[in-house]
N, C-alpha and C positions, 0 to 999 in steps of 0.2 A: 674270919669276919663274922661277927654276930649281928644279925639284923632283927629288927622288931617292927611289928605293925601296929603297935599301940598308938592310939591317937590318929590313925590313918583310916580314912573311909574311901572305899572304892565304889563309885557310882557307875555301874556298867549296864549296857544295853545297846540295842541297835540304834540306827540313826533315827532322828525325829523323836527322841524321848525327852528333850528339854534339858539335857545334861549341862550344856554350856550356860543356859539361862539360869539354871539352879546354882552353878558355881558363881556367877556374877552376883546373884542375890545373897549368897552366903558371904562373899568377900566384902560387900558394902556393909554387912552387919558387923564387921570387925573394925578395929581402929586402923589397922594397916593390913596390907595384903599384897601378894605377888601371884600372878597367873602366867603360866607358860603355854604357848600355842604353837602348833606345828608350822604355820605359815605366816609370813609378814602380812599377807593380805588379810588373814583372819585376825591377826593382832590388831590391825588397823580398825577392823569392824568392832571388836570388843572395846578398843580404846574409845571409839566414838560413843558407844552405848554407855560406858562408864562416865564420860564427860557429861552426857545428858543427865546422869543421876546425881553426880557429886560435884560437878564443876571442873573446868579445865585446869585450874590451879592445883587440884588435888590428884591429878592423874599423870603419870609418866609413861612414855612409850620408849622402849629400849629394844632395838634390833641391831643386827650387825652393821646396817647401813644408815641407821637413823636413830637419833636420840632426842627426845623431848623430855626434859627433866626440870619441871618447875621446882622452885625452892620449897622444901618441906612437903613434897608430894607424898600423900599417904598410900597411894596404890600404884603399883607398877604393872604394866602390861608388856610382856616380853615374848620373843621367840624362845623356844626351848634352849637353843644354843646360847642365847644372850642372858639366860637366867643366872643369877649368882650361885656360886658353889655353896655359900652359906648365907643365911639371912636371919634377921631378928624380927621379921614380920610375923604378925599374929596368925596370918592365914596364908597358905600356899595351895595352889591348884595347878595340876598338870593335865592338859587336855590331849586326847587321842593317844593314850599310853600304849595302845597296841602297836604303835610304831617302834616300840622297843625291840620288836622282832625284825625290823627292816634292815637289810644288809648294809645299806649305805649310812643311814643316820641312827640306826638302832642303839648303838652304844651310848650316844648322848642321852637319849630318853631313859635308858636303863640306869645310867648314873644318877639322873635327877630323881627317878622313882625310888632308888635305893637309899639316897642320902639326903635329899633336900626336904626339910620339914618346916612347918609353921609352928609357932609357939603354942597356939591354941587348937588349930585345926589344919589338917592336910587332906585335900581331895585329889583322888586319881580318877580321871574321867576316861572312859574308853569302851571298847567292845566287850561283850560278855565272854568272848573267847579268852580273855585275860584272867578270868576268875581262878582257875586251878593254879597257874604259875604264880600269881600274886599271893595266894594263900600258902603256897609252898615257900616262897622267898620271904614273905613278911608275915610270920605267924602272929596271930592276934588281930589281923586287919579286919575291919568291919566292911562287909560287902552289901551294897544296896543294888538290886537289879530292877531296872525301870522298863516297863513295857513300851512298845512303840505306840504313839498317840493315834496313828492312823494305820490302815492296812496297805499292803503293797501287793499288786497283782501283775501277773505276766500277760502282756498284750500281744505276744508273737512277733512276727516279722512284718515290717512295713517298708515300702519304698521311701526314700528320703523325701521325695516330693509329696508323699501322702501322710507324713507325720502330723499329728495334731499340734495346735498352737501351745505355747508354753512348754516346749520340749527342749531338753538339753541333749545334744548329740556328742558322744564321747569317742575320741580317737587318741592315738598315742604318738603321733608325729606331727610336726608343724606343717609339713606338706599336705598331709591328709586333712588336717583341720582347715587349712586354707582352701583346699579343693572343695570340701563340703560346704563351706561358707559361701564360696562363689556360686555353687549350684543353687543354694537356697536364695541367694540374692536374685538370681535370674527367675526363679520359679515362684518365690513367696515373699519377695520384697526386701529380705536382708536378715543378717544374723550378727550377734556379738560373738567375739572370740576370746577365750581365756587360755593362756599358755603359761607354763611355769617359767618360760624364758622372758616373758614380758616383765617390764618393771611393775612394781606394786601400783604406782599411780595409773599406768595404762590399764592394768587389770581392773582396778577400781572403776575407771571410767567406762570400760566395756561392760562390767557387771551392772553399773548404773544404767547404761543404755538398755539393757535387758529388763532390769527391775522396774524401771520407770515406764516400760511398755512401748518404747520407741521401736523395738523389734520383738518378734514373738519366738525367736529361736536363739539358742546359745550353743556354740560349738566349742568344746573344751577338752582338755586332757583330764587325767584323773585328779588334777588339782582341786576340782570341785567336790571331790569326795572327802576332803579334809575339813569338814565342819562348816563350809560356807552355807549360810542361810539364804537360799534362793527360792524364788517363787516358781518352782518347777512342778509341772503336772505329770510329765512323762520323761523317762530317760531312755535313750536309744543308743545301743553300742554299735558303732560303725567299725570297731576293731576290738578284738578280745586278746590280743598279744601285745606285749610291750618289751622294751629293752630296759632292764633293771640296773644298768651300769656294767653288767658282766656278760649277759646273754639275752637273747629273745626267748620269752617264755609266755605261756598262757596264764592269764590271771586266775587265781584260785577263787573258790566260791565266796570266801569272806571278803576279798578285794572287790569282786563284782557286786556283792551286797552293799559294801560301803559306798560305792558310787551310785548304784540303783536306788539306795535309800534317800538320795537327794530329792526323789519324786514324792510329792505330797508333803505338805507342811501343816503342822499342828493337827487339826482334826480332819483335814481333807485327805482322802485316799489318793494314792499315786499308782502309776503303772510303769513298767519297764519292758524293754524288748530289744530286738536287734534290727539292724538296717544294713543297707549296702551288701557287701559280700560275706557277712558273718552268718554262719549256719545257725538256725534256730536252736535255742537251748534245749537240752534233753529234759525229760520230766523230772528226773531226780534232782538236777541242778535247780530247776524252777522251784521245786518243793522246798529245797534247803534255803533258797533266798527268801521265799515268801514266809517261811516259818522261822527264819533266823537261826537255823541249826547248822553250826560249822565246827570243824575240828578245832580243839583248843590249842592255844599257843603253848608249845612244850618247852622252848628255851628262849632266852633273851640274849640279844647281842651285847657283848661286854668288852670293854677295853680298860686297862688299868688307868687310874688317875694318879698313881704314885710314880712319877717320872724321875729317872735318875739322870741328872744333868751333869754328872761328873765328867763325862766325855761324850763325844758323838756316838761312839760305839756303845757306851753304857745306856744312852737314851734309846738307841735302836733295840738293844736287848730287853729293856724294860717294857717296851711296846709289845714284845712277843710273850709277855708273861701270861700264863694260863689262868682261867677263872678260878677263884678260890673255893667256890661252892657249887654243888649241882644246880642245874636249872639255868646256868649261864654258859655261853659258848663264845669263844674268842672271835671278835669281829674281823672281817676281811679288811685289808689295808684300805683306809679311807683316802680322800684326796690329800689331806695333810701328811699322812704317812707315806703316800706314794711320792709326794714332793720331797720329803726328807730322804727317801731312798735315792732319788736322783741327785740331790745336792750333796749327799755324803760321798759321791764319786768325784765331785769337782775338787781339784787340788787347792784352788784359792779359798774354797769354803772350809776345807779341812785346816788350812793355815790360819783362818780367822777364828774358827770355833775351838778355841783352846782352853777356855775357862768355863766353869759352870754357868756364869752369867751370860756368856756369849752363846753357849749351847741352848740355854733357856730362851734367849732372844731369837735364835734360829727357829726353835719350835713355835714360838709365837708368830714368826713370819710365815711359817708353813701353814698356819691356819687361814691364810688369805683364800677366800672362796674362788673357785674357778668359774666366774660368771661368764667368761667368754667361750666356755666349752671347747677349749683347744687341747692339743696333745699335752700329756703330762710333762714332757721335756720342755716344751715352750713355756708352760706355766712355771716350771722350776726356774727357767732363765729369768723371768720377771722377779720371782722371789729372791733370786741370787743378787740381782741389782739392788733391790730394796735393802736386803740384809747387809750388803757391803756398805751402803750409805749409813745405815744405823750403827754399824760397828765403827766405821772410820770417822764419820761426821757427827754421829749422835742423833741425827735426824735424816729423814729422806731429803735428797737433793731437790729443792723446790724448783730449780730451773728445769730439771728433768721432768718433774711432775707437771709444771706449767706447760711444757711442750706437749706432753701426753694429753692433758686436759684440753688444750687448744685444738688438737686434732679431732677430738670428739665433739667440739662445740660447733656443730653445723646441723641445721634442720632440713637440708635438702635431701633428695634421694627417696627411694621407695622403702617398703616395709622391711626387707631384709637388711638394707643399709642402716636404717635407723635402729633396728634391733641390735646390730653389731655395735653401734656407737653407744647405745644405752648400756650394754654389757661392759663396755670399756669404762664408761664413766662411773658405773656402779663399783668397779674395782677401786677407783680413786676416792669414791665416797667412803668405802670401807677403810681405806688407808687414812683418810682425814679423821675418822672417828676412833682410830686406835690411840690410846693414851701414850704420849711421849714419842710419837713417830714424827711429828711435824713441829716446826718452830712456831708456826702461827696456825694452829688447828682450826680456830674459829673461822678465819678467813676462808680456808679451803673447804670447810664444811658447808658454809654458805654458798661458796662458788660452785662446788660440785652438785649440791642440792638444786641450785637454780638451773644448772645445765641439764641435770637429769629430769627435772620437771618439764623443762622446755622440750627436750627430746621426747619425753613420754607423751606430752600433749600432741606433738607432731605425729607420733606413731599412732595415737588414738585417732587423730584426724585421717591419716592414711587408711587405717583399718576401716573406719566408718565409711570413707569415700569409696573404698573398694568393695566392701561387703554389705553395705546398707544403701538402699534406695531411700534417700531422705524424704522424698515426697510421700512414698508409701508408708514410711514409719510415722510421719505426722498424721496421715490419714488413719492409720490403725489406732493411734493414740486417741484421736478425736472420737473415733467410733466407740472405744471402750469408755470414754467419758460421757457417752450419750449426748454429745454436743450437737447443736444444729449445724449441719454441714452445708457449705456453700457449693452449689453446682452451677456449671455454665456449659453452654454448647457453642462450639465454634461454627463458622460458616460452612465448613466441610463436613459437619456432623460429628466431630469428636466431642465426647462428653467428659468433662473434668469435674471431679469432686475434690474440693480443697486443693486445686491445682494438680491433682493426680489423675492421669488418664484412666478411666474405668471402663470405657466402651465406645461403641460407634453407633450413631443413629443413622439408619438408611431408610428414607421414606418415613414410614410410621412404625418401624421395628427397631428396637434397641438390642444390641448384642454386647455382652460383657467382654472385656478384653481378656485374652488368654492369660492364664496364671492367676486370675482373680477367682479364688475359691474359698470355700468354708463360710463360717458365720459372718466374717467381715465382708465377704462378697455380698451377702444378703443386705447388710446394712448400707453398703456403698450403692447397691442397686436401688434400695429404698430412697436414699438421698437423691439419686439421679432421677427417680421417677417423679419427684416433686417438681423438678425443673422440666421434665419431659411433658408433664400434664399441660403446662402452659404452652410449651413448644408445639405439642400436637394440635392444640386449638388454633394457634397461629398458622401452622402449616396447612391445616384443613381450610382455613380462610383463603390462603394464597392459592391453593390448588383449585378451590371452587371458582376463583376468578381468573385462573390461568387460561391462556390460549391453547388451541390445539397444537401449535408448534412446540409447546413445552412437553407434550405427551407423545409417547411412541409405543407401538405394539411390536414386540419382538417375535421372532420365528418360533420361540418356545412358548408363546402364549402369555408372556409376562408384559404387563403394562407398566411402563416406567415414566416417572415424572422427574424431569431434569436429571435423568440418569439413574435415579433410585427406583427400585421396584415398589409399586404400591398396590398392585392387584394382579391376579392371573385369571385366565379364561377357563371355563369348564363347559362341558356339553349341556345342551338343553333340548327341549322338544323340537325346536326349529333350528336347523343347522345354520341358518343365517343370523340367528339371534342367540349367540352363546351367553352363558351365565357368567357374571362377574363376581369373583371372590376377592375381598380385600385382604391384603397382606399387612396386618397391623397388630399391635399389642392391644391388650385389654383396656389400656388407658384411653384409646380412641373410642369415645362413646357419644351417645346423644345426638344432638344436631350436627356436631362436627363429623361424626361418622356418616350420618345421612348425607351431608353435603359432599363428602368425598365419594361415596358410592354413586350418588347421582351424577357427579361430574365425570367419573370414569366411565359409567354406562353411556353417558351422552357422547363421550369421545369415541368409544368402541363402535357404537352404532353409526356415528358420522364417518369413522374411518372405513367401515365395511361399505357403507353407502357410497362413499367416494371412490374407493379403489375398485369396487365391484358394482359400479353404477349401472351398467347394462343389466346385470343380473338383479340388482335391487329394483330397478325400474320395472323389470319384467314381473317380479313378484308382486308389484302393486298395480299392474296394468288393469285398467277397467274397460279397455276397448276390445278385449279378447272375449270371445264367447264360444261355447260348445267345445268341440274337439280342440280348437286352438288354445282355449284356456287350459284344458287338461294337459295338452302337450307342453304348454309353458310351465305348468306346475311341475311336471316331470323334469323339465330342463333345470328348474331352480333346485329341485331336490338333488339332482345329479351335478350341481355346480357348473352348469353351462355346457356340458357335453353329453350327447346321447348317441349310442350306436344306432345307425339308421335301421338296421335289421330288427332291433328291439321294438321299434315303433312303426314298422313298415305299414301295417294296416291303417294306423291313425293318419300317417302322412298321405297315404293313398286316398283316404276319404276326405282330405281337406279340399275345399273348393278354392278357386283363385283369389277370392276376396279374403278368405282366412289366411292364405299364404302371404298375401300382400300386407295384411295387418301385422303378421309376425315378422316379416322382413323389416318393417318400420322400427321394430325393437332390436334390430341388429342380429337377427337370427338368420343363419345361412343353412339352406337345405343342400348338403353336399351328397356326393355319391356314397360315402361311407358313414358320415356323421351328420347329425343335426347339432350345430354348435354356434358359438358367438365368437367371431374372430377377435373382437376387442379384448377378450379375456386371455388370449394367447400371448401374454407379455409377462415379464418376470414378477412385477409387483402383484398383479391379480393372481397369477399362478401360485405365488408364495402364500398369499392369504387364503386362497382356495384350499391349498394343501393343509394349512393350519386348521381351517374349519373342519375339514374331513377328519384330520387326526384327532381333534378334540372329540368328535362324535364317535370315533371308532378306536379310541385308546391307541393312537398310532404315533404318539410323540417319540416313543422309544423303539419303534419298529425300524429295522434296517432300511437305509435308503432315504429316511425322512430328511427333506431339505437338500439332498445331494443333487437333484436334477435341476434345481432352479438356476445355479450358476451355468449349467450347460445351455439352458434356454436363453439366459442373458448373453451368452457368448455368440448367439446367432446360429448355433448348430441346428441343422435341419433333420439330422438323423444321428443316432448314437448306438454303440454296442451295448446291449442290455447286460445287466448284472443279475444273475439268477438269485442272489441273496436278497435283493431288494424286494420290498412289498410291491406287487405288480400294480396296485391301484395308484401308486405315486406317479407312474408314467402317464396315465390318463389325466391325473390332476395337474400335471405340469404341461399338458397339451400334446403328449406324444401317444401314438398308437403302438402298443406292444405287438411286435411281429416276430416272435421267436427270438432269434439271435440279435435282431436289431429293432429299434423303435424309431418311428418317423413322426415328425410333427404333423398334427392333424391337418392344418391348412396346406401343407406341402403335399399330403396325400391327395387332396382335392385338386391341386394343380397337376399332379401325376395323372389323375383321372381325366382331366381336360386334355392332356397330351395323348392318352391312349384312345379316347373316344373316337376321334376322326380316323384313327388307324383301323379301327374295327368297323367303321362306317364307309370306308373307301370302297368304290366300285371299280373293278378292273375296267380299263378303257378310258379312265379319267386320269388327270395328272396325279401321280402317286406321291403322297407325303412321305417324308423320311421316316422309315420304320414300318411302313405298311408292307404287307406281303401278298395276301390273297383275299383281303376283305374280311377274313375271319381270324387271322393270326397276325402277329406283329413281332418285330424284334426290338430289343432295348436300344434306345438312341442316346446320343451324347447329351441332348437336352434333358432327358430323364435323369441321367447320372449327375448332371450339373445341379439341378434343383434339389436332388437328394444328398449331394455331397458324398456320393457312394462310389465304390468300385464295381466292376461287372459282377464280381462274386457277391458283393453286398446286394446288388440289384436283383440277383437271382433269389436271394433269401427273402427280400422284400416282396417280390411278386408272388413267390410261393406262399408267403404269409397272408397275402391278400386273396388267395384262392385261385390264382392263375396256375395253369399247367403248361408244361413245355413239351413240344414235339421236337425231337432232335433229328436234323437232316444234315447230310454232308454239305460242306461249303460249296463244292462244285455244283451239286444239284440246286442249291439255293441261288447261286449266281446264274445258272442257266435259266432257272424259272423266271428270275427278274428280268433277264435279258429278253425273254420271249414276250414280256408285257409291252405292247406297243404304246407309244405316248398318245395322249388324248388329242383329238382333233380340235380345231378352233371352236367348233360348236359344242364341244363337250362341256358338261356342267362342272364348274369349279367347286372346290371344297367349300368355299364360303357360301355358294349358292345352295349346295347340298345341305349345309348347316341351316341356312335360312329357311329351307323347306321343312326342317324338322318341326314336328307338331308342337303347338303351344303347350299341349298337355305334357309332352315330354320335357319341354323347357321348364315348366313349373315343377317338375319332379326331380329328375336326377341331376340336372345341371343348371338350374334356374339362377343360381348366384355364383357359379364357378368363376374363377379368374379367367380372363381371355385366354383361349388356347394358344399355345405356341404355334406360329405360322408353319404350315407344312411346306417344305421345300419341294419343288418339282424335281423329279428324278429323270435324267435322260434315259433314253431307251437302252443305251449300251451300258447302263450302270450295273456293276457286279458287286457281289459281296467279297470284300477283300479277305484273302486267307491270311492267317497269322504269319508273322515273319518266321523264316526257318530257324530252327534252334542250332546251337553250336554243334550238336551231333550231326545235323544235316549238312552243315558246312564241311564236315570231315568225310562226307560221302554216305553216311547212314541215312536211311529214310526218316524224315521228320514227321512227327505226328501232328496233324492239323486238327484243331478243335472243331467239333461240329457246331452248326448254327442252331441256336435255340429259338423256336417259333412259339411265341406265347399265345395262349387262347384262354378264354374263360373256362374254369373247371366245370366238369359235369359229374353226374351221379355215377357214370360208368368208368370214371378214370381209374378207380382202384382195381377194376377187372381187366383193364387193357394190358396187352403184352407188348414186347418189343420196345420200339423207340418211345412209345407213349409212357413207358414206365419211368422214364427220366423225370417227368414232371408229376408223377402220381403221388409222391410222398408229401404228406401234409406238414406244413411248417407254421409256427406261430399259434394263433388262437384257433380253436376248433370252429369250423364253419358248418352250420347246420344244413339240412337238405334244401331248405328254402334259399339259402345263400347261393348254393351251386346252381339251383334251377333258375334263380333270378338272373345270375350272371349269363347263363346261356341264352335266355330269352329276351334279353334287352341289350341291344348293341349300344345304345346311347348312355348306358350307365355301367359302372364297374361290376365285375363279378363279386360275389360274396355277400350281397344284401338279400336277406331272406324274403322270399315271396314277392319280390318287386318285379313288375312286368312293364314292358314298354307300352305306353297307352296311346295306341293309334298312330305310330310313327309313319312318316312318309319318307321314302328313300330306298335305295337298293334297286335291283333290276326287276322289271315288271314280271319276267317269267319266274322269279323266285320269291314273289310276295304272296302271302296268304291273304285271306279276306280281311284279317285284322291288320294287314300291313306289315306283318313280321316276316323277315326273310326265312326261306326254307332251304333244304338241301345242304349244299356245301357250307352255307353260313350258319348251320345249326349243328355244331360239333357234337352235341350230346345226343342228337338223333341220327346223325350220319353214320353209316356203316362202311367200313373199308371193303372194296371189292377184293376178293381173294386173289384174283389174277393181277389186276392193275394196281391194287392198293389205293385207288382214288375213292374219295367219299361219294356215295350215291345220294340222290335226293330222297328225302323221306316225304311220304304223302301224309297230309293232315286233313282232317275234316274241316269244312268251312265253318267259321263261327259267325254268329250274327254281328252286324256292325254295332260297335259300342257308341253310346250316346256321347256326342261331342261336348266337352266342357268349355265354358267361356274362356277366351284368351286373356291372360293377364296383361293389361296395357303397360305395366311397368317392366315387362320382360324385355331384356335386350334383344332377344330374337324377334319379338313382335315388332320392335322398332326397326330392326334390320329388314324385316319383310315389308314394312310400310315404305321404307326408303326405296326398296327394289321396285315396288309398284309405281312410285313417282318417277323413277328413271325410265320405266317402260313407257309411261305416258309421254 
């Protein structure tokens, strides 16, 4: 075989060199011409371009499945397989000639390259890797190398959701293509898909979806590498392995470059990279792709065109003929040869293929493409049926064909179902276009074309519905067109641009919807802001006129209007006047912003003044003067609670008028605290905790807000949590006492129960819990108001500074039995209380709740011993718990030995020396308040009172010394003190009123 390259020009170079455009220009310069293209899709594109140039009547389109042949057409656009073996056209062009090395289709391209020529000009278009082999096979060929019009750069690895717009993502299986397209639809609005298995019409519609800008992403197989002119800026490889019909293999650098070269069109640079699970390309591969340096094609696939039709065996042997010249290699069996191998084993086929004409007819039948991608044996069965009809009937049985076509003529079902029907109808479209195969080919060409178009449209619709968010695609297109976008805001704050949800408006803040990213997001946000500007002004006006019921302050310091956050509170110089920070976008400006800020500040101040009204009134009080005003200021600064020990000197210095003026403001002078009972409720406590947290950065501290539900549940004491910020207990109205915390007002009620027990005088009716006038035992009433167990009670009393003397139960019972009941003339506890000095009333217990009535105890009353344990029941001696006698703590408790050590351990808060001393010296007030003394009390036995009215001896446990022999306390002698100046009695004191009532009764 002698070949020549005379009159042949090879235009070679990488992608984007304008080769196809050059071929079209050269073809229309001739009178007639034929151009062969690797894909039906590409043939359609070139056909359209030629029609624009020379008119539809001058251009024919010929493929295996479609023929448009106007009478006297000057130019023909064909797939390479459909190109004629010989032509009289003046011009011939063959595109993508590097496919002559393809294992599956290469022999067809080789045949056209070697034998098909134009009368005046022949162009071979392809990659530069073809130059050596073309020069070897076609001596005298003229080679033109064209450089790429733009540069190609490697962009590395990116996640699929981070890929830039105008990206083509390449995979090599339908499942992978669909999976990627689904991901992009969810994250970025949608993608078009291009698969070799799609019909040309469907592929054209999907490409148009991308080219027209309805979607920004294209997910495709390597079909896009075959000369499709797409507006692609970036190519990302989601796979780098493919099945080539025989095995899975990695793509070689030239194949990768062919696909990557789709990025960048004309003079615009492009990029390529990897995504998904593909490893980044190594530096050497990147360099070869960027510089277009690849290994040259060394051999072309070849198969003989001289077939021996004398017999079936002769045909098979002719197909095995070796190539006649170097540079060619025998191609592997293609689909048609595989079908022939199967059919040659069928006895009925061998019986029919007995003449050269019938053998040739069989070979023509074997050329039927396997559109359905089924097993070779199944494909051979279909060919066998068609061949039998052609031999026996002369044409294909139209009843059989009608039945097959009818099965495919349905547009219901999903993507896979429609794809299978399209593959089936394409088979019959091919049959209808084979000359001499049908009695009425025109009818069937029209019929099958109509069905294929309908199925293709349905498939395009399903693909678009599944992989494209139409609202998003419309929005993206309008953005690129710089059109004025219409935005609207629903009643619940959803913001729509062109009907597409772009974000949410909450209060005066706009948040973009998730998945809205990139430059389009900025344009969408800009469009939304135009609508938001008017909405902000309208909302500001509505908020300015809103009632307080529409606003709420949360425990996190956020102010909400109709449920949406509009501001948050921050610390200021005054704890009761927090600063308001608006939560709004920059679009809220001018008068609208001022109106919002003023309304929110007015609400916050009103809310604080309402919920904390006693404290707010106290901060504005004008009737307080001197020490009372200073004490009120401290009370406001400490949000309604002061430890009495911290202000003992100031309280002691207050006269009765000052105390009365403070009581009018709801202030209570308790034994342990100066506080406002009205604030010991959930709502005030929650707001107080918030104000303190704002001032002290406490919103994130452990325990914030956790004590308010406990207060709301009515709990009077609770087990403390060591991880909580201790200040939160005080803010919620609890006193922290080590392992337990007790509500402040309950502690004052406890003080009221303990006070008469420490004031009781032997010889008078003994209240429940009294022991010897200086010690007491815990009672059921105490446990009840505290909601505590005996063990809890022990912890609480220790935390308050009391100390316990432990005595045996028998001794305690005997001691109480020895106490004689009071005579009829004995002074009652009420009378004793009534005789308590007014000065004392105004100090330690001036506003305490009424003490629990002390029950009279019969003379025979004994302390019950605990029930015997199970061990005692079995005969073993049972351990009887000792009785704890509680007394105010003293400075010497830590030095005492023996039984006193039981109560010597300090619990809860550290009590200073003044607390211990104050508790010892004041029977009418609880131990633990620093430096407080009883101010001229009356009561107690005459022989045990000092000049200042304070009991001595046994009633002074801090001064009493135990006798070494008897262990009983001895009386301590004190120097007489000058009488203290009497203070005026507070007429509002309940004790003063009780004394007045007593005087009236005496009269």
